[in-house]
PDB file of N, CA, C and O in Angstrom, chain B, residues numbered from 101:
ATOM      1  N   MET B 101       0.840  -1.166   0.002  1.00  0.00           N
ATOM      2  CA  MET B 101      -0.002   0.005   0.002  1.00  0.00           C
ATOM      3  C   MET B 101       0.888   1.237   0.000  1.00  0.00           C
ATOM      4  O   MET B 101       1.764   1.389   0.852  1.00  0.00           O
ATOM      5  N   ARG B 102       0.656   2.091  -0.944  1.00  0.00           N
ATOM      6  CA  ARG B 102       1.421   3.331  -1.013  1.00  0.00           C
ATOM      7  C   ARG B 102       0.585   4.455  -0.405  1.00  0.00           C
ATOM      8  O   ARG B 102      -0.512   4.765  -0.870  1.00  0.00           O
ATOM      9  N   VAL B 103       1.135   5.050   0.641  1.00  0.00           N
ATOM     10  CA  VAL B 103       0.427   6.136   1.326  1.00  0.00           C
ATOM     11  C   VAL B 103       1.231   7.404   1.097  1.00  0.00           C
ATOM     12  O   VAL B 103       2.408   7.458   1.453  1.00  0.00           O
ATOM     13  N   PRO B 104       0.620   8.422   0.509  1.00  0.00           N
ATOM     14  CA  PRO B 104       1.359   9.669   0.299  1.00  0.00           C
ATOM     15  C   PRO B 104       1.723  10.304   1.633  1.00  0.00           C
ATOM     16  O   PRO B 104       0.979  10.205   2.608  1.00  0.00           O
ATOM     17  N   TYR B 105       2.868  10.948   1.659  1.00  0.00           N
ATOM     18  CA  TYR B 105       3.354  11.564   2.900  1.00  0.00           C
ATOM     19  C   TYR B 105       3.283  13.079   2.790  1.00  0.00           C
ATOM     20  O   TYR B 105       3.934  13.684   1.939  1.00  0.00           O
ATOM     21  N   PHE B 106       2.498  13.672   3.646  1.00  0.00           N
ATOM     22  CA  PHE B 106       2.384  15.122   3.762  1.00  0.00           C
ATOM     23  C   PHE B 106       2.585  15.472   5.233  1.00  0.00           C
ATOM     24  O   PHE B 106       1.667  15.266   6.026  1.00  0.00           O
ATOM     25  N   PRO B 107       3.742  15.991   5.633  1.00  0.00           N
ATOM     26  CA  PRO B 107       4.007  16.241   7.049  1.00  0.00           C
ATOM     27  C   PRO B 107       3.023  17.209   7.695  1.00  0.00           C
ATOM     28  O   PRO B 107       2.762  17.114   8.894  1.00  0.00           O
ATOM     29  N   GLU B 108       2.478  18.131   6.922  1.00  0.00           N
ATOM     30  CA  GLU B 108       1.540  19.094   7.507  1.00  0.00           C
ATOM     31  C   GLU B 108       0.173  18.483   7.784  1.00  0.00           C
ATOM     32  O   GLU B 108      -0.579  19.002   8.610  1.00  0.00           O
ATOM     33  N   ALA B 109      -0.157  17.393   7.108  1.00  0.00           N
ATOM     34  CA  ALA B 109      -1.437  16.715   7.315  1.00  0.00           C
ATOM     35  C   ALA B 109      -1.280  15.224   7.029  1.00  0.00           C
ATOM     36  O   ALA B 109      -1.511  14.788   5.902  1.00  0.00           O
ATOM     37  N   PRO B 110      -0.885  14.426   8.044  1.00  0.00           N
ATOM     38  CA  PRO B 110      -0.701  12.994   7.813  1.00  0.00           C
ATOM     39  C   PRO B 110      -1.996  12.323   7.371  1.00  0.00           C
ATOM     40  O   PRO B 110      -3.091  12.755   7.731  1.00  0.00           O
ATOM     41  N   SER B 111      -1.853  11.274   6.597  1.00  0.00           N
ATOM     42  CA  SER B 111      -3.035  10.588   6.081  1.00  0.00           C
ATOM     43  C   SER B 111      -3.730   9.806   7.195  1.00  0.00           C
ATOM     44  O   SER B 111      -3.135   9.521   8.234  1.00  0.00           O
ATOM     45  N   LEU B 112      -4.970   9.474   6.968  1.00  0.00           N
ATOM     46  CA  LEU B 112      -5.758   8.729   7.940  1.00  0.00           C
ATOM     47  C   LEU B 112      -5.146   7.335   8.180  1.00  0.00           C
ATOM     48  O   LEU B 112      -5.206   6.818   9.295  1.00  0.00           O
ATOM     49  N   ALA B 113      -4.567   6.738   7.149  1.00  0.00           N
ATOM     50  CA  ALA B 113      -3.946   5.410   7.298  1.00  0.00           C
ATOM     51  C   ALA B 113      -2.788   5.456   8.291  1.00  0.00           C
ATOM     52  O   ALA B 113      -2.630   4.557   9.118  1.00  0.00           O
ATOM     53  N   VAL B 114      -1.984   6.508   8.202  1.00  0.00           N
ATOM     54  CA  VAL B 114      -0.845   6.659   9.118  1.00  0.00           C
ATOM     55  C   VAL B 114      -1.353   6.910  10.549  1.00  0.00           C
ATOM     56  O   VAL B 114      -0.832   6.333  11.504  1.00  0.00           O
ATOM     57  N   ILE B 115      -2.330   7.737  10.683  1.00  0.00           N
ATOM     58  CA  ILE B 115      -2.901   8.027  12.013  1.00  0.00           C
ATOM     59  C   ILE B 115      -3.486   6.764  12.623  1.00  0.00           C
ATOM     60  O   ILE B 115      -3.310   6.516  13.815  1.00  0.00           O
ATOM     61  N   ASN B 116      -4.182   5.960  11.819  1.00  0.00           N
ATOM     62  CA  ASN B 116      -4.759   4.707  12.333  1.00  0.00           C
ATOM     63  C   ASN B 116      -3.694   3.714  12.762  1.00  0.00           C
ATOM     64  O   ASN B 116      -3.876   3.006  13.752  1.00  0.00           O
ATOM     65  N   GLU B 117      -2.583   3.647  12.034  1.00  0.00           N
ATOM     66  CA  GLU B 117      -1.469   2.767  12.424  1.00  0.00           C
ATOM     67  C   GLU B 117      -0.904   3.205  13.771  1.00  0.00           C
ATOM     68  O   GLU B 117      -0.601   2.363  14.616  1.00  0.00           O
ATOM     69  N   ILE B 118      -0.759   4.509  13.980  1.00  0.00           N
ATOM     70  CA  ILE B 118      -0.244   5.016  15.253  1.00  0.00           C
ATOM     71  C   ILE B 118      -1.202   4.706  16.381  1.00  0.00           C
ATOM     72  O   ILE B 118      -0.780   4.265  17.449  1.00  0.00           O
ATOM     73  N   LYS B 119      -2.491   4.930  16.158  1.00  0.00           N
ATOM     74  CA  LYS B 119      -3.485   4.622  17.195  1.00  0.00           C
ATOM     75  C   LYS B 119      -3.468   3.132  17.534  1.00  0.00           C
ATOM     76  O   LYS B 119      -3.525   2.766  18.708  1.00  0.00           O
ATOM     77  N   TYR B 120      -3.392   2.277  16.527  1.00  0.00           N
ATOM     78  CA  TYR B 120      -3.361   0.848  16.774  1.00  0.00           C
ATOM     79  C   TYR B 120      -2.122   0.453  17.592  1.00  0.00           C
ATOM     80  O   TYR B 120      -2.215  -0.349  18.521  1.00  0.00           O
ATOM     81  N   TYR B 121      -0.985   1.014  17.244  1.00  0.00           N
ATOM     82  CA  TYR B 121       0.233   0.687  17.973  1.00  0.00           C
ATOM     83  C   TYR B 121       0.135   1.131  19.427  1.00  0.00           C
ATOM     84  O   TYR B 121       0.607   0.433  20.324  1.00  0.00           O
ATOM     85  N   MET B 122      -0.467   2.275  19.659  1.00  0.00           N
ATOM     86  CA  MET B 122      -0.623   2.747  21.035  1.00  0.00           C
ATOM     87  C   MET B 122      -1.513   1.818  21.848  1.00  0.00           C
ATOM     88  O   MET B 122      -1.192   1.488  22.989  1.00  0.00           O
ATOM     89  N   VAL B 123      -2.623   1.400  21.268  1.00  0.00           N
ATOM     90  CA  VAL B 123      -3.526   0.470  21.965  1.00  0.00           C
ATOM     91  C   VAL B 123      -2.858  -0.878  22.183  1.00  0.00           C
ATOM     92  O   VAL B 123      -3.004  -1.486  23.243  1.00  0.00           O
ATOM     93  N   LEU B 124      -2.125  -1.344  21.177  1.00  0.00           N
ATOM     94  CA  LEU B 124      -1.429  -2.612  21.295  1.00  0.00           C
ATOM     95  C   LEU B 124      -0.386  -2.568  22.418  1.00  0.00           C
ATOM     96  O   LEU B 124      -0.217  -3.552  23.138  1.00  0.00           O
ATOM     97  N   SER B 125       0.307  -1.451  22.573  1.00  0.00           N
ATOM     98  CA  SER B 125       1.276  -1.298  23.655  1.00  0.00           C
ATOM     99  C   SER B 125       0.596  -1.405  25.012  1.00  0.00           C
ATOM    100  O   SER B 125       1.116  -2.054  25.919  1.00  0.00           O
ATOM    101  N   VAL B 126      -0.548  -0.780  25.153  1.00  0.00           N
ATOM    102  CA  VAL B 126      -1.292  -0.850  26.414  1.00  0.00           C
ATOM    103  C   VAL B 126      -1.741  -2.286  26.685  1.00  0.00           C
ATOM    104  O   VAL B 126      -1.629  -2.776  27.809  1.00  0.00           O
ATOM    105  N   LEU B 127      -2.249  -2.956  25.650  1.00  0.00           N
ATOM    106  CA  LEU B 127      -2.691  -4.336  25.835  1.00  0.00           C
ATOM    107  C   LEU B 127      -1.544  -5.258  26.223  1.00  0.00           C
ATOM    108  O   LEU B 127      -1.711  -6.137  27.068  1.00  0.00           O
ATOM    109  N   LYS B 128      -0.385  -5.063  25.615  1.00  0.00           N
ATOM    110  CA  LYS B 128       0.791  -5.885  25.964  1.00  0.00           C
ATOM    111  C   LYS B 128       1.186  -5.672  27.422  1.00  0.00           C
ATOM    112  O   LYS B 128       1.539  -6.624  28.118  1.00  0.00           O
ATOM    113  N   LYS B 129       1.127  -4.425  27.884  1.00  0.00           N
ATOM    114  CA  LYS B 129       1.465  -4.122  29.276  1.00  0.00           C
ATOM    115  C   LYS B 129       0.434  -4.777  30.207  1.00  0.00           C
ATOM    116  O   LYS B 129       0.798  -5.342  31.238  1.00  0.00           O
ATOM    117  N   MET B 130      -0.838  -4.700  29.842  1.00  0.00           N
ATOM    118  CA  MET B 130      -1.876  -5.327  30.664  1.00  0.00           C
ATOM    119  C   MET B 130      -1.703  -6.839  30.709  1.00  0.00           C
ATOM    120  O   MET B 130      -1.917  -7.462  31.749  1.00  0.00           O
ATOM    121  N   LEU B 131      -1.316  -7.431  29.581  1.00  0.00           N
ATOM    122  CA  LEU B 131      -1.077  -8.879  29.546  1.00  0.00           C
ATOM    123  C   LEU B 131       0.121  -9.239  30.424  1.00  0.00           C
ATOM    124  O   LEU B 131       0.066 -10.220  31.165  1.00  0.00           O
ATOM    125  N   ALA B 132       1.182  -8.472  30.351  1.00  0.00           N
ATOM    126  CA  ALA B 132       2.379  -8.739  31.150  1.00  0.00           C
ATOM    127  C   ALA B 132       2.086  -8.583  32.649  1.00  0.00           C
ATOM    128  O   ALA B 132       2.662  -9.299  33.469  1.00  0.00           O
ATOM    129  N   ASP B 133       1.203  -7.660  33.003  1.00  0.00           N
ATOM    130  CA  ASP B 133       0.876  -7.428  34.409  1.00  0.00           C
ATOM    131  C   ASP B 133      -0.191  -8.388  34.935  1.00  0.00           C
ATOM    132  O   ASP B 133      -0.497  -8.378  36.128  1.00  0.00           O
ATOM    133  N   GLY B 134      -0.756  -9.212  34.060  1.00  0.00           N
ATOM    134  CA  GLY B 134      -1.766 -10.169  34.460  1.00  0.00           C
ATOM    135  C   GLY B 134      -3.158  -9.594  34.586  1.00  0.00           C
ATOM    136  O   GLY B 134      -4.042 -10.224  35.167  1.00  0.00           O
ATOM    137  N   VAL B 135      -3.363  -8.400  34.047  1.00  0.00           N
ATOM    138  CA  VAL B 135      -4.678  -7.773  34.133  1.00  0.00           C
ATOM    139  C   VAL B 135      -5.668  -8.448  33.175  1.00  0.00           C
ATOM    140  O   VAL B 135      -6.850  -8.577  33.496  1.00  0.00           O
ATOM    141  N   ILE B 136      -5.191  -8.877  32.004  1.00  0.00           N
ATOM    142  CA  ILE B 136      -6.033  -9.581  31.046  1.00  0.00           C
ATOM    143  C   ILE B 136      -5.415 -10.926  30.714  1.00  0.00           C
ATOM    144  O   ILE B 136      -4.219 -11.140  30.914  1.00  0.00           O
ATOM    145  N   THR B 137      -6.233 -11.823  30.209  1.00  0.00           N
ATOM    146  CA  THR B 137      -5.745 -13.154  29.822  1.00  0.00           C
ATOM    147  C   THR B 137      -5.238 -13.135  28.387  1.00  0.00           C
ATOM    148  O   THR B 137      -5.462 -12.176  27.647  1.00  0.00           O
ATOM    149  N   SER B 138      -4.571 -14.181  28.014  1.00  0.00           N
ATOM    150  CA  SER B 138      -4.060 -14.295  26.651  1.00  0.00           C
ATOM    151  C   SER B 138      -5.194 -14.331  25.631  1.00  0.00           C
ATOM    152  O   SER B 138      -5.067 -13.781  24.537  1.00  0.00           O
ATOM    153  N   GLU B 139      -6.301 -14.979  25.989  1.00  0.00           N
ATOM    154  CA  GLU B 139      -7.447 -15.050  25.090  1.00  0.00           C
ATOM    155  C   GLU B 139      -8.036 -13.654  24.886  1.00  0.00           C
ATOM    156  O   GLU B 139      -8.389 -13.283  23.766  1.00  0.00           O
ATOM    157  N   ASN B 140      -8.139 -12.886  25.966  1.00  0.00           N
ATOM    158  CA  ASN B 140      -8.651 -11.514  25.860  1.00  0.00           C
ATOM    159  C   ASN B 140      -7.721 -10.649  25.004  1.00  0.00           C
ATOM    160  O   ASN B 140      -8.176  -9.821  24.214  1.00  0.00           O
ATOM    161  N   TYR B 141      -6.429 -10.854  25.173  1.00  0.00           N
ATOM    162  CA  TYR B 141      -5.442 -10.096  24.397  1.00  0.00           C
ATOM    163  C   TYR B 141      -5.602 -10.382  22.906  1.00  0.00           C
ATOM    164  O   TYR B 141      -5.651  -9.464  22.087  1.00  0.00           O
ATOM    165  N   LYS B 142      -5.681 -11.663  22.568  1.00  0.00           N
ATOM    166  CA  LYS B 142      -5.812 -12.031  21.139  1.00  0.00           C
ATOM    167  C   LYS B 142      -7.105 -11.488  20.546  1.00  0.00           C
ATOM    168  O   LYS B 142      -7.103 -10.954  19.436  1.00  0.00           O
ATOM    169  N   GLY B 143      -8.199 -11.620  21.272  1.00  0.00           N
ATOM    170  CA  GLY B 143      -9.469 -11.101  20.790  1.00  0.00           C
ATOM    171  C   GLY B 143      -9.472  -9.593  20.640  1.00  0.00           C
ATOM    172  O   GLY B 143     -10.059  -9.052  19.702  1.00  0.00           O
ATOM    173  N   SER B 144      -8.815  -8.921  21.567  1.00  0.00           N
ATOM    174  CA  SER B 144      -8.752  -7.464  21.525  1.00  0.00           C
ATOM    175  C   SER B 144      -7.913  -6.978  20.353  1.00  0.00           C
ATOM    176  O   SER B 144      -8.270  -6.000  19.696  1.00  0.00           O
ATOM    177  N   THR B 145      -6.800  -7.654  20.087  1.00  0.00           N
ATOM    178  CA  THR B 145      -5.958  -7.217  18.977  1.00  0.00           C
ATOM    179  C   THR B 145      -6.702  -7.357  17.641  1.00  0.00           C
ATOM    180  O   THR B 145      -6.548  -6.523  16.749  1.00  0.00           O
ATOM    181  N   VAL B 146      -7.500  -8.408  17.514  1.00  0.00           N
ATOM    182  CA  VAL B 146      -8.291  -8.587  16.296  1.00  0.00           C
ATOM    183  C   VAL B 146      -9.330  -7.473  16.169  1.00  0.00           C
ATOM    184  O   VAL B 146      -9.476  -6.872  15.104  1.00  0.00           O
ATOM    185  N   ALA B 147     -10.037  -7.207  17.242  1.00  0.00           N
ATOM    186  CA  ALA B 147     -11.092  -6.198  17.219  1.00  0.00           C
ATOM    187  C   ALA B 147     -10.531  -4.805  16.937  1.00  0.00           C
ATOM    188  O   ALA B 147     -11.100  -4.044  16.155  1.00  0.00           O
ATOM    189  N   ILE B 148      -9.426  -4.484  17.574  1.00  0.00           N
ATOM    190  CA  ILE B 148      -8.828  -3.161  17.377  1.00  0.00           C
ATOM    191  C   ILE B 148      -8.276  -3.021  15.969  1.00  0.00           C
ATOM    192  O   ILE B 148      -8.400  -1.957  15.361  1.00  0.00           O
ATOM    193  N   ALA B 149      -7.668  -4.079  15.439  1.00  0.00           N
ATOM    194  CA  ALA B 149      -7.145  -4.034  14.066  1.00  0.00           C
ATOM    195  C   ALA B 149      -8.295  -3.812  13.075  1.00  0.00           C
ATOM    196  O   ALA B 149      -8.164  -3.048  12.118  1.00  0.00           O
ATOM    197  N   GLU B 150      -9.414  -4.488  13.319  1.00  0.00           N
ATOM    198  CA  GLU B 150     -10.557  -4.307  12.441  1.00  0.00           C
ATOM    199  C   GLU B 150     -11.141  -2.907  12.563  1.00  0.00           C
ATOM    200  O   GLU B 150     -11.566  -2.320  11.569  1.00  0.00           O
ATOM    201  N   LYS B 151     -11.161  -2.378  13.764  1.00  0.00           N
ATOM    202  CA  LYS B 151     -11.700  -1.038  13.985  1.00  0.00           C
ATOM    203  C   LYS B 151     -10.897   0.010  13.217  1.00  0.00           C
ATOM    204  O   LYS B 151     -11.465   0.889  12.569  1.00  0.00           O
ATOM    205  N   TYR B 152      -9.565  -0.094  13.298  1.00  0.00           N
ATOM    206  CA  TYR B 152      -8.703   0.885  12.630  1.00  0.00           C
ATOM    207  C   TYR B 152      -8.330   0.487  11.210  1.00  0.00           C
ATOM    208  O   TYR B 152      -7.615   1.222  10.530  1.00  0.00           O
ATOM    209  N   ARG B 153      -8.809  -0.674  10.753  1.00  0.00           N
ATOM    210  CA  ARG B 153      -8.556  -1.177   9.386  1.00  0.00           C
ATOM    211  C   ARG B 153      -7.053  -1.268   9.089  1.00  0.00           C
ATOM    212  O   ARG B 153      -6.566  -0.752   8.083  1.00  0.00           O
ATOM    213  N   VAL B 154      -6.337  -1.942   9.998  1.00  0.00           N
ATOM    214  CA  VAL B 154      -4.906  -2.167   9.827  1.00  0.00           C
ATOM    215  C   VAL B 154      -4.632  -3.658   9.977  1.00  0.00           C
ATOM    216  O   VAL B 154      -5.493  -4.409  10.434  1.00  0.00           O
ATOM    217  N   SER B 155      -3.440  -4.081   9.593  1.00  0.00           N
ATOM    218  CA  SER B 155      -3.021  -5.467   9.793  1.00  0.00           C
ATOM    219  C   SER B 155      -2.532  -5.664  11.228  1.00  0.00           C
ATOM    220  O   SER B 155      -1.900  -4.781  11.806  1.00  0.00           O
ATOM    221  N   ARG B 156      -2.832  -6.824  11.785  1.00  0.00           N
ATOM    222  CA  ARG B 156      -2.346  -7.119  13.155  1.00  0.00           C
ATOM    223  C   ARG B 156      -0.829  -7.254  13.135  1.00  0.00           C
ATOM    224  O   ARG B 156      -0.258  -7.767  12.172  1.00  0.00           O
ATOM    225  N   TYR B 157      -0.186  -6.799  14.185  1.00  0.00           N
ATOM    226  CA  TYR B 157       1.265  -6.896  14.281  1.00  0.00           C
ATOM    227  C   TYR B 157       1.738  -8.281  14.717  1.00  0.00           C
ATOM    228  O   TYR B 157       2.834  -8.708  14.352  1.00  0.00           O
ATOM    229  N   ASP B 158       0.929  -8.972  15.484  1.00  0.00           N
ATOM    230  CA  ASP B 158       1.371 -10.237  16.080  1.00  0.00           C
ATOM    231  C   ASP B 158       0.772 -11.458  15.377  1.00  0.00           C
ATOM    232  O   ASP B 158       0.422 -12.435  16.039  1.00  0.00           O
ATOM    233  N   ILE B 159       0.653 -11.419  14.088  1.00  0.00           N
ATOM    234  CA  ILE B 159       0.098 -12.550  13.345  1.00  0.00           C
ATOM    235  C   ILE B 159       1.141 -13.676  13.322  1.00  0.00           C
ATOM    236  O   ILE B 159       0.893 -14.736  12.747  1.00  0.00           O
TER     237      ILE B 159
END
């Protein structure tokens, strides 16, 4: 996928990738701390990837 780069106004695809990465970082921390289970983590990563229309990082 080719996404044009405009520093003054990043594309929606780039913003969604950043948002997904931020949520994924929080989920990984919660998993490491035992706040959520592995099943919840996997389900959440799928749901969040679908919400932001990005590919999952941990496939």
